[in-house]
C-alpha positions, 0 to 999 in steps of 0.5 A, spaced: 493 453 489 490 453 482 489 460 478 482 460 479 483 460 486 489 465 486 485 469 482 479 469 486 483 471 492 486 477 489 479 479 487 477 479 494 483 483 497 482 488 491 475 489 493 476 490 500 482 495 499 478 499 493 471 499 497 475 501 503 479 507 499 473 509 495 468 510 502 474 514 506 475 518 499 468 520 499 466 520 506 472 524 509 475 530 508 483 530 508 486 529 515 479 527 518 479 522 523 475 517 527 477 513 533 474 506 533 478 504 539 484 508 543 489 504 539 485 504 532 483 510 528 480 511 521 485 517 519 484 519 512 491 521 508 494 521 501 501 519 499 504 521 493 510 517 494 513 511 496 513 508 503 512 512 509 511 518 504 518 518 501 518 521 494 523 519 489 525 527 488 527 526 495 532 521 493 534 524 486 533 532 487 535 533 480 528 531 477 521 534 479 516 532 483 511 530 477 516 527 473 518 523 479 511 521 480 510 518 473 517 514 474 515 511 480 508 509 477 511 506 471 516 503 475 510 500 479 507 497 473 513 494 470 514 491 477 507 488 478 507 485 471 514 481 473 510 479 480 504 477 476 509 473 471 512 470 477 506 468 480 503 465 474 509 461 472 509 458 479 502 456 479 503 452 472 509 449 475 505 447 481 511 449 486 510 451 493 503 453 495 506 457 501 510 461 495 504 462 491 500 464 497 505 469 498 505 472 491 498 472 491 498 477 497 504 481 494 501 482 487 494 484 490 497 489 494 501 492 489 496 492 484 491 495 489 496 501 490 497 502 483 490 503 481 490 509 486 496 512 483 494 511 475 487 512 476 485 516 482 487 523 480 481 523 474 476 519 478 476 524 484 476 531 485 480 534 491 479 532 498 482 538 501 477 542 506 471 538 502 469 531 501 471 528 494 466 526 489 467 520 485 467 521 477 467 529 477 467 533 471 474 535 473 479 530 477 484 533 482 490 531 477 491 527 471 492 519 469 499 517 473 499 522 478 494 519 483 495 519 490 494 513 494 489 513 499 491 511 507 486 510 512 489 505 518 492 508 524 494 504 530 497 509 535 498 503 540 503 507 545 504 514 546 509 517 551 516 520 552 522 515 551 527 514 557 532 519 557 538 513 557 536 511 550 541 514 545 539 520 540 532 519 542 531 519 549 526 524 552 523 525 546 515 524 545 514 517 541 508 514 538 508 506 536 505 505 531 506 511 527 505 510 519 498 510 516 497 505 511 491 501 507 489 494 506 493 493 500 499 495 504 497 490 509 496 484 504 503 486 501 506 486 508 503 479 509 506 476 503 513 478 505 512 476 512 510 469 509 516 469 505 521 471 511 518 466 516 516 460 512 522 461 507 523 453 507 516 452 505 516 457 500 523 455 497 524 447 498 531 445 497 528 440 492 525 444 488 529 447 482 531 455 482 
């Protein structure tokens, strides 16, 4: 895969991700959901932290939520620069197509979520009890303080767990509980490619 094809795939993933987020942000109130199937819903939530809603301030209590948010966003920016450099270098060296494809998905997904974190605070107003407007006079927050828009919810199974399961037996359980977005799917696809096709991504005859 050359740089042109890789760039085109990144743009396609970004467009699908951002169009879906902008549509949900400008058509749904925060917490609103629409059931497409019994096992698949569009459920609008916003994530200001890391995976599963975890915040950096939860891990390091000494820093405030806003400082933690800026640190996390800046870290993500440096991380995406590193992934981008790795991707370009891999393409130039004509290394494994499997590795290139995985990095394309990871880069596109990471960039999609970074756009939310960096710009959505100024591009939209609040979604609490109202449908947000695009490019308002006053956004809901400043640059670097945007929240990531999540909307894909797959409650494939809900019910009470058997009593014999240690610790959680008898409790009500939903699979799959997390709400995610297209960017998250892209990142997951990229990591799955690296895990399940590791031999093709990193052939033994290639230099490290």
